[in-house]
C-alpha positions in Angstrom: -49.0 -24.7 -51.5 -47.6 -23.0 -48.5 -45.3 -25.7 -47.0 -43.8 -25.3 -50.9 -43.0 -21.9 -51.4 -41.4 -22.1 -47.7 -39.3 -25.1 -48.7 -38.0 -23.3 -52.3 -37.2 -20.2 -50.4 -35.1 -22.3 -47.7 -33.4 -24.3 -50.6 -32.8 -21.1 -52.1 -31.4 -19.5 -49.2 -29.6 -22.6 -48.5 -27.9 -22.1 -51.9 -26.2 -18.8 -51.3 -23.2 -18.2 -51.9 -20.7 -17.3 -48.8 -17.9 -16.0 -50.4 -16.5 -13.8 -47.4 -15.1 -17.0 -45.2 -11.9 -16.5 -45.2 -9.5 -19.1 -47.0 -5.7 -19.9 -46.0 -2.6 -20.6 -47.8 1.1 -21.6 -46.5 4.1 -22.1 -48.8 7.5 -22.1 -47.5 10.4 -21.2 -49.9 13.9 -22.8 -49.3 16.2 -22.6 -52.0 20.3 -22.0 -51.3 20.3 -18.1 -49.5 16.8 -18.0 -49.3 14.5 -19.6 -46.5 11.0 -17.6 -46.5 8.0 -18.7 -45.5 4.4 -16.8 -46.9 1.0 -17.4 -45.7 -1.7 -15.5 -47.3 -5.4 -15.4 -46.5 -8.3 -13.6 -48.6 -11.7 -13.3 -48.7 -14.1 -11.7 -51.7 -16.1 -9.3 -50.9 -16.9 -5.5 -52.7 -16.0 -7.3 -55.8 -12.7 -7.4 -54.7 -10.3 -10.5 -53.6 -9.0 -8.6 -50.1 -6.0 -10.4 -48.6 -3.7 -10.3 -46.2 0.3 -11.3 -46.6 2.1 -12.8 -44.0 6.0 -12.7 -45.0 8.7 -14.1 -42.7 12.3 -14.1 -43.8 13.8 -17.4 -41.5 17.8 -16.8 -42.6 19.7 -15.3 -39.7 20.0 -12.5 -40.2 16.8 -11.9 -41.6 17.2 -9.1 -44.3 14.5 -8.0 -47.1 16.5 -7.2 -50.2 15.1 -4.3 -52.0 16.1 -6.1 -55.4 14.0 -8.9 -54.7 10.3 -8.3 -55.6 7.6 -11.3 -54.8 5.2 -12.3 -56.6 1.4 -13.9 -55.8 -0.1 -16.7 -58.0 -3.9 -16.8 -57.5 -4.4 -20.5 -59.5 -7.1 -22.7 -60.1 -7.0 -26.5 -59.7 -5.0 -27.2 -62.9 -2.5 -24.4 -61.6 -3.4 -22.3 -64.1 -2.7 -18.3 -63.5 -6.1 -16.8 -62.5 -4.4 -13.6 -61.8 -0.9 -12.1 -60.2 -0.2 -10.0 -58.1 3.8 -8.4 -58.0 5.4 -6.5 -55.5 8.5 -5.8 -53.7 9.2 -5.6 -49.9 9.3 -1.8 -49.5 5.6 -1.2 -51.2 3.3 -1.0 -48.4 4.5 -3.8 -45.8 4.0 -3.1 -42.5 6.6 -5.0 -40.1 5.4 -6.6 -36.7 6.7 -4.6 -33.9 8.5 -7.4 -31.9 9.9 -9.2 -34.7 12.0 -7.7 -37.8 11.9 -10.8 -39.4 8.3 -10.6 -40.5 6.1 -8.4 -42.3 2.4 -8.1 -43.6 0.5 -6.7 -46.3 -3.1 -6.0 -46.7 -4.8 -5.1 -50.5 -7.2 -6.3 -52.5 -7.7 -6.3 -56.9 -10.7 -6.7 -58.1 -11.9 -9.6 -59.5 -14.9 -11.5 -60.8 -16.4 -13.3 -58.1 -16.8 -16.5 -60.7 -12.9 -16.4 -61.0 -12.6 -15.8 -57.0 -14.9 -19.3 -56.8 -12.2 -20.8 -59.3 -9.0 -20.2 -56.8 -8.0 -23.5 -55.1 -3.8 -22.4 -54.7 -1.7 -19.5 -53.7 1.5 -20.1 -55.0 4.9 -17.5 -53.9 7.6 -16.6 -56.0 10.2 -14.2 -55.6 12.4 -12.7 -58.2 15.8 -10.4 -58.7 14.9 -7.1 -60.2 17.2 -6.0 -63.3 17.9 -2.6 -64.2 
C-alpha cells in the first residue's frame, strides 16, 4: 500500500503544470516601406500572461512612426485570436542603449491559464492610426 501511495504521489507531481517556462515567438514583417522584426517571449504566472516584446526596425534609417500602431495576436493552433494587445511605439517602450532601432516592451495581461495553454502562435501586425 505504501508503494502505491508513493507511485500515485509521483504521478501527480509529474503531471503538475509548469506554465512559467518561457515560450518564444519570432515574426518578420517585410512590406514596401516596412522591414520590422518582432520577438515575443511569454511566461504565465500570477494569473497573467507576462510578455517581453523586442521590436527591431530594420529600415535605413530606422524610424518608429508615431502614427503606426502595433498589434500582438496571441492565437491558437487554428489561428483564432485568443487575445489581442494593441499599442504604439511611444507607449511604454524602452530603447536599447547601444541601438536606437531596437525597442523593448514588458507588460502583462490577465488571462485564464487554460487559454494560455492554447496559445501556439503569436502574430505581429501594424496599422496606421486614423484621426
